MARBA-3410 file (N, C-alpha, C, O; in Angstrom, 1 decimal):
140
1.2,-1.1,-0.2,0.0,0.1,0.1,1.1,1.2,0.3,0.9,2.2,-0.4 ~ 1.9,1.1,1.0,2.5,2.4,0.9,3.7,2.8,-0.4,4.2,3.9,-0.5 ~ 4.0,1.3,-1.5,4.4,1.8,-2.5,3.7,2.1,-3.4,4.2,2.2,-4.5 ~ 2.3,2.5,-3.1,1.3,2.8,-4.2,1.6,4.4,-4.0,1.9,5.1,-4.9 ~ 1.5,4.7,-2.9,1.5,6.1,-2.2,2.7,6.5,-2.8,2.8,7.2,-3.9
3.6,6.0,-2.2,4.9,6.6,-2.9,4.9,6.6,-4.6,5.4,7.6,-5.1 ~ 4.4,5.4,-5.5,4.4,5.7,-6.6,3.5,6.5,-7.1,3.5,6.7,-8.3 ~ 2.5,7.1,-6.3,1.7,8.2,-7.2,2.7,9.7,-6.5,2.9,10.7,-7.2 ~ 3.0,9.7,-5.5,3.9,11.0,-5.0,5.3,11.4,-5.9,5.7,12.5,-6.2 ~ 5.7,10.1,-6.4,6.8,10.3,-7.3,6.2,10.2,-9.1,6.7,10.9,-10.0
5.6,9.5,-9.2,5.1,9.6,-10.3,3.8,10.0,-11.3,3.6,10.3,-12.5 ~ 2.9,10.1,-10.2,1.5,10.7,-10.9,1.9,12.0,-11.2,2.9,12.5,-10.7 ~ 1.0,12.7,-12.6,1.2,13.6,-12.6,-0.3,14.6,-11.3,-1.3,14.3,-10.6 ~ 0.4,15.5,-11.5,-0.4,16.5,-10.5,-1.5,17.6,-11.7,-1.0,18.3,-12.6 ~ -2.7,17.4,-11.4,-3.2,18.3,-12.1,-4.3,19.6,-11.7,-4.8,19.5,-10.6
-4.5,20.2,-12.1,-5.5,21.7,-11.2,-6.8,21.5,-11.4,-7.4,22.5,-11.7 ~ -7.3,20.6,-11.2,-8.6,20.2,-10.8,-8.7,19.8,-9.4,-9.0,18.7,-9.0 ~ -8.6,20.9,-8.6,-8.8,20.4,-7.4,-10.5,20.6,-7.0,-11.2,21.2,-7.8 ~ -11.0,20.1,-6.0,-12.1,20.8,-5.5,-12.3,21.6,-4.7,-11.3,22.2,-4.1 ~ -13.7,21.9,-4.6,-13.8,23.2,-3.8,-13.4,23.3,-2.3,-13.5,24.2,-1.5
-13.1,21.8,-2.1,-12.4,22.0,-0.3,-11.1,22.7,-0.4,-10.1,22.4,-1.1 ~ -11.2,23.4,0.5,-9.5,23.7,1.3,-9.0,22.8,1.9,-9.5,22.3,2.9 ~ -8.0,22.6,1.6,-6.8,21.7,2.3,-6.9,22.2,3.7,-7.0,23.4,3.9 ~ -7.0,21.0,5.2,-6.6,21.6,6.3,-5.1,22.4,6.3,-4.2,22.0,5.6 ~ -5.1,23.4,7.2,-4.0,24.3,7.5,-2.8,23.6,7.7,-1.8,23.7,7.0
-3.2,22.8,9.0,-1.8,21.6,9.8,-1.6,20.5,8.6,-0.5,20.0,8.8 ~ -1.9,20.1,7.7,-2.1,19.2,6.7,-0.6,19.9,6.0,-0.7,21.1,5.6 ~ 0.7,19.3,5.7,1.6,19.6,4.7,0.5,18.9,3.3,-0.1,17.9,3.1 ~ 0.7,19.9,2.8,0.3,20.1,1.0,1.1,19.3,0.4,2.3,19.4,0.6 ~ 0.7,18.2,-0.6,1.6,17.6,-1.4,0.7,17.7,-2.8,-0.4,18.1,-2.9
1.5,17.3,-3.8,0.8,17.7,-5.3,1.8,16.8,-6.1,3.0,16.7,-5.8 ~ 1.3,16.0,-7.1,1.8,15.5,-8.0,1.6,16.6,-9.5,0.7,17.2,-9.9 ~ 2.6,16.4,-9.8,3.0,17.0,-11.2,3.1,16.5,-12.4,3.8,15.5,-12.5 ~ 2.6,16.9,-13.3,2.7,16.1,-15.0,4.3,16.4,-15.3,4.9,17.2,-14.6 ~ 4.8,15.9,-16.1,6.3,16.2,-16.3,6.4,15.6,-18.3,5.5,15.0,-18.8
7.6,15.8,-19.1,7.4,15.5,-20.2,8.6,14.8,-20.2,9.3,14.8,-19.1 ~ 8.9,14.2,-21.1,10.0,12.9,-21.3,10.7,13.8,-22.6,10.2,14.7,-23.2 ~ 11.9,13.2,-22.8,12.9,13.7,-23.5,11.9,14.3,-25.0,12.0,15.3,-25.8 ~ 11.0,13.1,-25.0,10.6,13.0,-26.5,9.7,14.2,-26.8,9.6,14.6,-27.9 ~ 8.8,14.8,-25.3,8.2,16.0,-25.4,6.5,15.5,-25.3,5.5,16.1,-25.7
6.6,14.2,-24.6,5.4,13.6,-24.7,5.2,13.7,-23.1,6.2,14.3,-22.5 ~ 4.0,13.2,-22.3,3.8,13.6,-21.4,4.4,12.1,-20.5,4.8,11.2,-21.1 ~ 4.4,12.2,-19.3,5.2,10.8,-18.7,4.5,10.7,-17.4,4.3,11.7,-16.7 ~ 3.9,9.2,-17.1,3.3,8.8,-15.8,4.3,7.3,-15.4,4.3,6.1,-15.9 ~ 4.6,7.7,-14.8,5.6,6.4,-14.2,4.9,6.0,-12.9,4.4,6.6,-11.9
4.9,5.0,-13.1,4.0,3.9,-11.7,5.6,2.9,-11.4,6.4,2.5,-12.3 ~ 5.7,2.8,-9.7,6.5,2.5,-9.4,6.3,0.7,-8.8,7.1,-0.2,-8.6 ~ 4.7,0.9,-8.5,4.3,-0.5,-7.9,4.2,-1.8,-9.4,3.5,-1.8,-10.4 ~ 5.1,-2.6,-8.8,5.3,-3.7,-9.9,3.9,-4.3,-10.6,3.8,-4.7,-11.7 ~ 2.9,-4.2,-9.4,1.8,-5.1,-9.3,0.9,-4.3,-10.7,0.4,-5.0,-11.5
0.9,-2.9,-10.8,0.6,-2.1,-11.8,0.8,-2.7,-13.3,0.0,-2.9,-14.2 ~ 2.4,-2.9,-13.2,2.2,-3.7,-14.6,1.6,-4.8,-15.1,1.1,-5.0,-16.2 ~ 1.7,-5.5,-13.9,0.6,-6.9,-14.0,-0.5,-6.6,-14.6,-1.0,-7.0,-15.6 ~ -0.9,-5.5,-13.4,-2.4,-5.4,-14.1,-2.3,-4.3,-15.6,-2.9,-4.7,-16.7 ~ -2.1,-4.0,-15.6,-1.9,-3.2,-16.9,-1.8,-4.4,-18.3,-2.6,-4.1,-19.2
-1.1,-5.5,-18.4,-1.1,-6.4,-19.3,-2.0,-7.3,-18.9,-2.5,-7.8,-19.9 ~ -2.6,-7.8,-17.7,-3.3,-8.9,-17.7,-5.1,-8.4,-17.0,-6.1,-9.0,-17.2 ~ -4.9,-7.2,-16.3,-6.5,-7.3,-16.3,-6.9,-6.3,-16.7,-8.1,-6.4,-16.9 ~ -6.5,-5.0,-17.0,-7.2,-3.5,-17.6,-7.6,-4.0,-18.8,-7.2,-5.1,-19.2 ~ -8.4,-3.0,-19.7,-8.9,-3.3,-21.0,-8.0,-2.8,-21.8,-7.3,-2.1,-21.1
-7.5,-2.7,-23.2,-6.5,-2.2,-23.8,-6.8,-1.4,-24.0,-8.1,-1.3,-24.0 ~ -6.3,-0.2,-24.3,-6.4,1.1,-24.6,-6.8,1.5,-25.7,-7.1,2.7,-25.9 ~ -6.9,0.2,-26.9,-8.0,0.3,-28.0,-9.7,0.2,-27.4,-10.5,0.0,-28.3 ~ -10.2,0.2,-26.0,-11.2,0.4,-26.0,-11.5,1.5,-25.3,-12.1,1.5,-24.3 ~ -11.1,2.7,-26.0,-10.8,3.9,-24.9,-10.8,5.1,-26.3,-10.1,4.9,-27.3
-11.4,6.0,-26.2,-10.9,7.1,-27.4,-10.7,8.1,-25.9,-11.1,7.9,-24.8 ~ -9.7,9.4,-26.6,-9.1,10.0,-26.0,-9.9,10.8,-25.0,-9.7,10.8,-23.8 ~ -10.9,11.5,-25.5,-12.0,12.2,-25.2,-12.5,11.7,-24.1,-12.6,12.5,-23.2 ~ -12.9,10.6,-23.9,-13.4,9.8,-23.2,-13.0,9.5,-21.8,-13.6,9.1,-20.9 ~ -11.7,9.8,-22.1,-10.6,9.1,-21.1,-10.1,10.7,-20.3,-9.6,10.8,-19.2
-10.4,11.4,-21.1,-10.1,13.0,-20.7,-11.2,13.4,-19.6,-11.0,14.0,-18.5 ~ -12.4,13.0,-20.2,-13.6,13.5,-19.6,-13.5,12.3,-18.1,-13.8,12.8,-17.1 ~ -13.2,11.2,-18.0,-13.5,10.6,-16.4,-12.3,11.1,-15.7,-12.2,11.2,-14.5 ~ -11.1,11.4,-16.6,-9.8,11.7,-15.7,-10.1,13.0,-15.2,-9.5,13.3,-14.2 ~ -11.0,13.8,-15.7,-11.0,15.4,-15.1,-12.1,15.0,-13.6,-12.0,15.5,-12.4
-13.2,13.8,-14.1,-14.1,13.8,-12.4,-13.6,13.4,-12.0,-13.7,13.6,-10.8 ~ -12.6,12.1,-12.4,-12.2,11.1,-11.2,-10.7,11.9,-10.5,-10.3,11.4,-9.4 ~ -9.9,13.2,-11.2,-9.3,13.7,-10.4,-9.8,14.6,-9.0,-9.2,14.8,-8.0 ~ -10.9,14.8,-9.4,-12.0,16.0,-9.1,-12.2,15.2,-7.8,-11.8,15.8,-6.8 ~ -12.5,14.3,-7.8,-13.2,13.2,-6.8,-11.7,12.5,-6.1,-11.9,12.1,-4.9
-10.6,12.3,-6.6,-9.6,11.6,-5.7,-9.0,13.0,-4.6,-8.4,12.8,-3.5 ~ -9.2,14.5,-5.4,-8.6,15.2,-4.7,-9.9,15.8,-3.7,-9.6,16.1,-2.5 ~ -10.8,15.8,-3.9,-11.4,15.6,-2.5,-11.4,15.0,-1.5,-11.5,15.4,-0.3 ~ -11.4,14.1,-1.8,-10.8,12.3,-1.0,-9.4,12.6,0.1,-9.3,12.3,1.2 ~ -8.5,13.5,-1.0,-7.1,14.0,0.1,-7.1,15.1,0.7,-6.2,15.3,1.5
-8.3,16.2,0.5,-8.6,17.5,1.1,-9.3,17.3,1.7,-9.5,18.3,2.4 ~ -10.3,16.1,2.1,-11.0,15.7,3.5,-10.2,14.7,4.2,-10.7,13.9,5.1 ~ -9.0,14.6,3.8,-8.5,13.5,4.4,-9.1,11.8,5.0,-8.8,10.9,5.8 ~ -10.3,12.1,3.6,-10.5,10.5,3.9,-9.4,9.4,2.8,-8.7,9.8,1.8 ~ -9.7,8.5,3.3,-9.1,7.4,2.9,-7.1,7.6,2.7,-6.4,7.3,1.7
-6.7,8.3,4.3,-5.0,8.8,4.1,-4.5,7.5,3.7,-3.8,7.5,2.6 ~ -4.8,6.1,4.4,-3.6,5.4,4.5,-3.7,4.7,2.6,-3.0,3.8,2.2 ~ -5.0,5.6,1.8,-4.2,5.0,0.5,-3.4,6.4,-0.7,-2.5,6.3,-1.5 ~ -4.5,7.7,-0.3,-4.5,8.6,-0.7,-3.7,9.7,-0.2,-4.3,10.4,0.5 ~ -2.6,10.1,-0.3,-1.4,10.4,0.4,-1.2,12.2,-0.8,-0.7,13.2,-0.4
-1.5,12.1,-1.4,-1.3,13.5,-2.2,-2.0,13.8,-3.1,-2.5,12.8,-3.6 ~ -2.3,15.4,-3.7,-3.4,15.8,-4.1,-2.8,15.4,-5.7,-1.7,14.9,-5.8 ~ -3.9,15.8,-7.1,-3.0,15.3,-8.5,-3.0,16.5,-9.1,-3.9,17.2,-8.5 ~ -2.6,17.1,-9.8,-2.5,18.7,-10.7,-2.9,18.3,-12.2,-2.1,18.4,-13.1 ~ -4.2,18.0,-12.4,-4.2,17.9,-13.6,-4.8,18.8,-14.6,-5.9,19.2,-14.2
-4.5,19.3,-15.6,-5.4,20.9,-16.4,-6.0,19.9,-17.3,-5.1,19.1,-17.7 ~ -7.5,19.7,-17.8,-8.1,19.7,-18.3,-7.9,20.0,-19.6,-8.0,19.2,-20.6 ~ -7.5,21.3,-19.6,-7.1,21.8,-20.9,-6.0,21.6,-21.7,-5.9,22.1,-22.8 ~ -5.3,20.9,-21.0,-3.6,20.2,-21.8,-4.1,19.2,-22.4,-5.1,18.6,-22.2 ~ -3.1,19.0,-23.6,-3.3,18.2,-24.3,-1.8,16.8,-24.1,-0.7,16.7,-24.6
-2.8,15.7,-23.0,-1.1,15.0,-22.6,-1.3,13.7,-23.6,-0.4,12.9,-23.3 ~ -1.9,13.5,-24.3,-1.9,12.3,-25.2,-2.8,11.4,-24.7,-3.2,11.3,-23.6 ~ -3.2,10.6,-25.8,-3.9,9.0,-25.1,-3.2,8.4,-24.6,-3.8,7.9,-23.6 ~ -2.0,8.1,-24.7,-1.2,7.0,-23.8,-1.2,7.3,-22.3,-1.5,6.6,-21.4 ~ -0.7,8.9,-22.3,-1.0,9.5,-20.9,-2.4,9.6,-19.9,-2.4,9.3,-18.7
-3.5,9.8,-20.5,-4.5,9.8,-20.0,-5.2,7.9,-19.9,-6.0,7.4,-19.2 ~ -4.5,7.3,-21.0,-5.1,6.0,-20.6,-4.4,5.4,-19.1,-5.0,4.8,-18.2 ~ -3.1,5.6,-19.0,-2.2,5.4,-17.9,-2.9,5.8,-16.8,-3.3,5.2,-15.9 ~ -3.0,7.5,-17.1,-4.0,7.8,-15.5,-5.3,7.0,-15.1,-5.7,6.7,-13.9 ~ -5.9,6.8,-16.2,-7.2,6.0,-16.1,-7.2,5.1,-15.3,-7.9,5.1,-14.3
-6.1,4.0,-15.6,-5.9,2.9,-15.3,-4.9,3.0,-14.1,-4.2,2.0,-13.9 ~ -5.1,4.3,-13.2,-4.2,4.2,-12.0,-5.2,4.0,-11.3,-5.3,3.0,-10.6 ~ -6.2,4.9,-11.4,-7.5,5.1,-10.7,-8.5,3.8,-10.7,-9.4,3.7,-9.8 ~ -8.2,2.8,-11.8,-9.3,1.7,-12.0,-8.3,0.4,-10.9,-8.8,-0.4,-10.1 ~ -7.0,0.7,-11.0,-5.9,-0.3,-10.1,-6.1,0.1,-8.7,-6.3,-0.9,-8.0
-6.1,1.0,-8.1,-6.7,1.6,-6.8,-7.8,1.2,-6.5,-7.9,0.9,-5.3 ~ -8.8,1.2,-7.2,-10.1,0.5,-7.2,-10.1,-1.3,-7.0,-10.8,-2.0,-6.2 ~ -9.2,-1.6,-7.8,-8.9,-3.3,-8.3,-8.2,-3.9,-6.7,-8.6,-4.9,-6.0 ~ -7.1,-3.0,-6.4,-6.5,-3.6,-5.6,-6.9,-2.9,-4.3,-6.8,-3.8,-3.4 ~ -7.3,-2.0,-3.7,-7.7,-1.4,-2.6,-9.0,-1.4,-2.3,-9.3,-1.1,-1.1
-10.0,-1.9,-3.0,-11.6,-1.5,-3.3,-11.6,-0.4,-2.8,-12.0,-0.4,-1.7 ~ -11.3,0.6,-3.3,-11.5,2.3,-3.2,-12.6,2.4,-4.4,-12.3,2.4,-5.6 ~ -13.8,2.5,-3.8,-15.0,3.2,-4.6,-14.6,4.4,-5.2,-14.2,5.3,-4.6 ~ -14.8,4.4,-6.5,-14.8,6.1,-7.2,-15.7,6.2,-8.0,-15.6,5.4,-9.0 ~ -16.6,7.0,-7.9,-18.0,6.9,-8.7,-17.4,7.6,-10.1,-18.1,7.4,-11.2
-16.4,8.2,-10.1,-16.4,8.4,-11.6,-16.0,7.1,-12.6,-16.3,7.2,-13.8 ~ -15.6,6.2,-12.2,-15.1,4.7,-13.0,-16.8,4.4,-13.8,-18.0,4.5,-13.4 ~ -16.0,4.0,-15.1,-17.4,3.3,-15.6,-18.0,2.0,-15.0,-17.1,1.4,-14.5 ~ -18.6,1.7,-14.9,-19.5,0.8,-14.6,-18.8,-0.9,-14.9,-19.1,-1.8,-14.1 ~ -18.1,-1.0,-16.1,-17.4,-2.2,-16.3,-15.8,-2.5,-16.0,-15.1,-3.5,-16.3
-15.5,-1.0,-15.3,-14.2,-0.9,-15.1,-14.1,-1.0,-13.4,-13.1,-1.4,-12.9 ~ -14.9,-0.7,-12.9,-15.4,-0.2,-11.5,-15.7,-1.9,-10.9,-16.6,-2.6,-11.2 ~ -14.5,-2.3,-9.8,-15.1,-3.6,-8.9,-16.0,-3.7,-8.2,-15.9,-2.8,-7.4 ~ -16.8,-4.2,-8.0,-18.3,-4.2,-7.1,-18.3,-5.1,-6.1,-18.2,-6.3,-6.4 ~ -18.6,-4.7,-4.8,-18.5,-6.0,-3.5,-20.0,-5.8,-3.8,-20.8,-6.4,-3.1
END
């Protein structure tokens, strides 16, 4: 679990879709910032080794999604994630906010990988996220 949090802190990309909640003043604020690789493409690095397994064996292939669909879902999910972070909910899973700009063109690979991070958290930690599509969310 800590590996995933570390992964998000180091590898996830922060996004500027913060919820309307203000972070608590006594809580140190962390954000994940997007970065570009040497080729100028947006990059998302996930350190959790189970995430690679998840992408190759469990996740739907990238061809199942359009970039606009993923951008819409990620915008909603980042807002939901940041709302949880700012409220202190799920502290054992969510240790940083995400700085995501829905106006930025991150590319389909990045949008896909970010969306799969949310699906992965749902799959591995059973964290319900309302923004996940029914076919991607694990229900109990």
